[in-house]
N, C-alpha and C positions, 0 to 999 in steps of 0.2 A: 880683319881683311875679309871679302865678299868675293867670291866667283859663282859661277852659274854654269855647273856640269849640264851638258846638253845631253840629247837622246840621239840615237842612230837606228838607220834601218838596214835590212839585209837585201841587196838587190843580189837576187840568185844566191842559192847556198846549196852547194853538191858535198854530200859526205862520200868521198872516194875510197877511201881504205880504214881499216883498223890498225893501230900502232901496234907495236910490240909492248909499250907501256899501258894498253888498254885504253888509251885516249884515241880519236878518230882524227884522221886528216880529212880537211874541209878545204873547198874554195867558194870564195864570197866576197862580194863588194860591199864594204861599209861604208856606208854615205851617213854623215853626219846631218841632224835635224836640229839647227839651232834655233829654232823659234820655240821649242819645246825644252825646257828647263828645271833642273832644280834648283835651289838657291842655299849656299854652303857659307857659316860665316864661321871665323876661328879668330878668337883674342885670347890674350894672356889671362890666366886664372890668378889672382892673388892668392887664393888657396892652394891646399898642399896636391890637390888631385884633378885629375880632369874632369869636366864635366859634358856630358852629352845630352842633347834634346833634340825635338823632333816637332814639326808640325806637319799641316797639310796631309797627304795620304798616309793613313796608318802603317807604322813598321812592325811587322810582327817578330820583333826578337829583342833580347835583352840589350841595353848601350852597349855593354862591353862586346857584344858580338857584331855590332855594325861594321860594315867594310870600312868607314872612314874611322875609326878607331885602330883597326887591323893596319890601315894605310899607316896611322899617326906611329903604332909600336915598331912597324917595319921601318920607318925611317928613323926612329930612335936608335936603332941599332948600327947607325952609319952617322949621327949627328946629335950634340946635344939640345934638345928641345924643353923648354920649361912646361909647367901645367898649365892646361888651355881649356878654355870653354867653347864648346863645339855647338852650333845649333844647324841642322839640316831641315832645309822645308822642301817636302816630297812634292813633286807635281808630276813628275814621270811615273806611270805606272808600273807596279812591281811584278815580276814574273810574267812579263809580255812580250819578250824579245826585242825590247830597246834598249838595253844595256845600261839603265839607269844606275844601278849601283855599282857597274865598273865604272862608269864615267865620275862617280862620287869618288869611288878610290883614287882613280887617276888624278883627278883633279885636287883632291886631298894633298895627293904627293908633288903637285905643281906649286900649290899654294905656299906649303912647307918650304919648300927649296926656294920661293921666293922671298918670303916672309922672315926667314931667318937667315938669307944670303948663306944657302949651304951650297951652293955652285956646282949642282949636278948638270949634266948634259943631258939632252933629251935622250940619247940611247941608254944612258946609266938610268933614268927613271922609268925608261920602258923595261928593264930587265927587271926592276923593283916589281913594276906594275904587274908582270907576268906572274909573280909569285902569289898575287891577291886573286886573278882570274884570267881566264883565255881572253876574254874580250879587252881585259883593262888596258893593255898596252896601244890600243889603237887612238884613244883617248888622250894619250901625250900629243901627240902632233895634231890629232882632231881636225883630220881631213880626208877625203874620198881615197880610199885604196882598195887595192885588189888584197886579199889576205888568202893565205895557204898554210899548210902545217894544222896546227891546232888553230889556226886563226891568229897567229903571231908573227907569221913571216910576210913583212910587207912589200907591194911592188907598187909604184907609181903607176896612174892611170888616168885616161882623160874622161871624165863624168862631169857633166856639169846640168844640172836640172833647174837652174834661173830661170824665172819668166814663168815655170809650170806651177800647178799648184799641188799640194799634198792632203789627200783625206785621210785620216787616220783614226782606226776606230777599234776598241778595245773591250771586247765583251768581258761580263764578270766570270771568267775562266781563268782559272792558275795552272800551267803547264810548266812542270819540272823539266830542266834539263835531260836528266836521267831518264823521264818518262818519253821524251822526243826521242832519243836516240834509240831506246829500246824497241823502235818501231822502224828502224832505218836498215835497210840491207846495203852496206856500200859499193858502190862500183863507180868506174869512172864514165864520166860525162862522153857523150857523143863527140863533142865539141868543147874546147876549153870556153869558160866563162869571159876570158879577157878578149876572145874572139866575138861572143855573141854580144857583148855589151857594145860593141862598136855600130852594131845596126841601129836605125832609128826605134825610138822609144816605143812606137807603137807595134814594132816586130818583137819585141823582147819576148811576148806571151807564146812566142813559137818555140821556145828554148830556154828561155831564163827562168829556170824553174827553182822551187824550194824542195829538197828531198824530204823534209820533215812533213807535208802536206798531206802526202797520200795516206799516213798511219793517223795523222791528228783529226784529219775531216771525217776519218771512219767513226772516232770515238766522240767527236764533235764536230757533228753536222753543221751546227749554226755558224761556226766559222767559217765554213765553205759557202755559207749563204750570205754571208758579208762580201766575201770576194766575188760571188758571183752576182751580187746586187750593183756593186762597184762597175763591172762590165757593161750592166744593162742600162748603168746610167753615163756610160760614154766613158769610161776610164781609157786611157792609152797603155797602161799596164796596171796591174793588182797583183798581190802576193800577200802572204803570211811573213812576218818579220822574224828571222832567228826561229827559234822552237814555238813561237807564239806566244799569247794568244792574239797579240796586234796582227791587224791586217791593214794594208794602206792601199791606196790608189793613187794613180798620178793621171793628172788632169789638167789639159789646156787652160781652164778657168775653173773659178769657184763653183762650187757646187753646194746644193742647199739639201741633201739627201736625207730623208727622215730615219733615224735610228731609234731603237729602243732609249726611254729617258735612263736607264740604269746602266747606259754604254757610256765609256769615256770617248769624247770625240776631239779630234785636234783637227781644224780645217785652215790652214796656211799657206802662203806661196813659200816655195822653196827659196831659200837665201843663197846669194853668191857663196861658192866655196872659196 
């Protein structure tokens, strides 16, 4: 069975407070990017053990530590699953704030649920996914949602960028989530993101912000340069996604902006949600 775990972008990201458990409360809009995806294939293995392989973008971890294997082991606590051969082809840049690993994990749960007729509801799968990472549950329903809490409390929201163009750029910079949070001073936003997002897209730049940008731009000015270049070329809105280093611009039409050759670039129209 083959599935295609897609990326996401964050439209706005407010870090509002520190929780008693040490995590942070946030407010963000998760928006799926269906045109950028990994490829995950799972088949039965006639051998006695699971086998994991990967291609595409290099994964800098042992196979046993891959989040797809962690998802498999978690699902095995709830259902009998035979030994498997798993192959993951990585297209989504790693450590860029695009949710590639989270998508891989959640799509693995959904694949196993379907392939072996386990019968879990989406709400049950979301609870399992939350044990794999804060961003994972959003990829179960895989649609645009406003998220609060640690990013796992979902609220319906009207937001459809169909017809606009996405220009997504990822420089050769890896930023860990822990590094990003160290530079943030949590505070309540002046206006809720749910209200700001109702404005026309070209007005988002006046209030729809990413709280990680201030500190990350100081340590990595080349990331800020990408955002500025997008606005110079007519972006309706531009932002870093999640904790970075990916930066995206939303345009009315396709752009042929020149970027350094070692940057990852994805330039595609948004697809209907």
